[in-house]
N, C-alpha and C positions, 0 to 999 in steps of 0.2 A: 229181219229188220230190227234195228235197235230203236228204243224209245227216244224221241227227239230231245226230251229234257236231259237225257244222259249224254247225247252227242253234241248238242249245241255249244257247250264250252270248249270242246275239243276242236270243233270246226272254227270257232272264233279265234282260237290261238293263231290260226293262219290268216283268216280273213281280216282280222284287225291289224294285221301287219302287211296288208297289200295284196294278198293272194285273192284271186277271184274264184269263187265257188262255182263249179260247173255241175249242174244238176240234171241235164238232159243230154241225150246223144247228139242232138242238133247243136248245142252249145260246144260240145267237145269237137265236133266236126268244124265248127266255125273257127275255133282256135288252132287245132292241130292239123286241119286240112290246108292251111295256108302254106305256101312254099317260100315265104320270106320271114326272116327274123328268127329269134330264139325264144323258146318257151320252157320253163321249168314246171313239171307236173309232180305234185305230191299226191300219192294215193294214201289218204288218211285212214286211220284205223283206231279202234278202241283199245288196242293192246298196249301193254306197258312200254314196249320198245318204240311205239309211235310217240308216246308222251315224253319219254326220257331221251330219246335219240333222234328220231326222224324229224318231228316238227321243230324242235330246237335247233337241230343241225341245219335244216333248210333255212330257217330264219337267220341264223348266224352267217350262213354262206353269203347272204346278200349284203353284208357289211363291208365287203371289199369294193374296189373301184369298178371292176368288171362284173357285170351281172346280166342275166337274161332280160330280153325285152319285155317278157310277160311272165307272171307267176300265177299258176292256177292250181286248183285242188279238186279232187273228187273224193267222196267218202265211201269206202267199201262198207257194205252192209246197210247203207243209208240211201245213197244215190246209185242204185243198182244199174239203171240204164246208162248213166254217164260213166260209171266205173267200167262196165262191160265194153263200152265203145272205146274208152281210153286204153284199155288193155289190148284191143285190136291193133292200135297204133304201136303198142309196145312189143308186139311179136318180133322175134321168136321167143321172147322171155315168157315163162309161164306166169299165171296170176300170182301176185305176191302183195301182201298187205302187212305192214306198210311197204311202199316202194317209192323211189324218186327217179324220174326220168327227165332227161334234157334233150330237147329237139332243136335242130338248126335247119332252117329252110325246109321244114316238113319231114326231116329225117331224124330218127333216133340216133343220138351220138354218144349218150352216156346213160347208164342205168344202174341203180343200186337196188338189189333185191333185199328181201327181209334178212337173209343170212348175211348180207353186207352191212346191215344196220344194227341188228340185234347184238347187244353186248359191246358195241363200240360207243365211245363217248360222243356227244353232240359235236364237240370241237373237231374230232377226227372226221366226222361226216361233212362238216362245213369245209374243212381243208380239202377233202376229196372233191367236193362240188366246186370249190374255187379253182382248183387245178383244171377241172373240165371247162369252166367259164373262160379260162385263159386260152383255151384251144378254139373258142368260138370264132 
């Protein structure tokens, strides 16, 4: 577990831009267990690629006309229970931090693993996500 004073600013980067932080397995089930609508899930992390690529890319992706109905986040290494439950919904993909998942009507329809995020500019991640939103 990471010290809260270290991770709070990283979490706020998303929550201050409309992402709902999920901190329990029940909250994850409440959101991802629904069979209607679309949900973007960011598995947040303390690593540099989360700061430089994943969080900014997810935020930029929401500037287009088409966007998910809900945006949520779990924080790996902080919200262990919520992160573990979210990863169950992301199967068959292995655990990856950071990662970004898009669900439609309760089904995983798009997934960016760490290797899809690391080393890619935030703008490229945003474009990738916007293309997925167009298919919703």
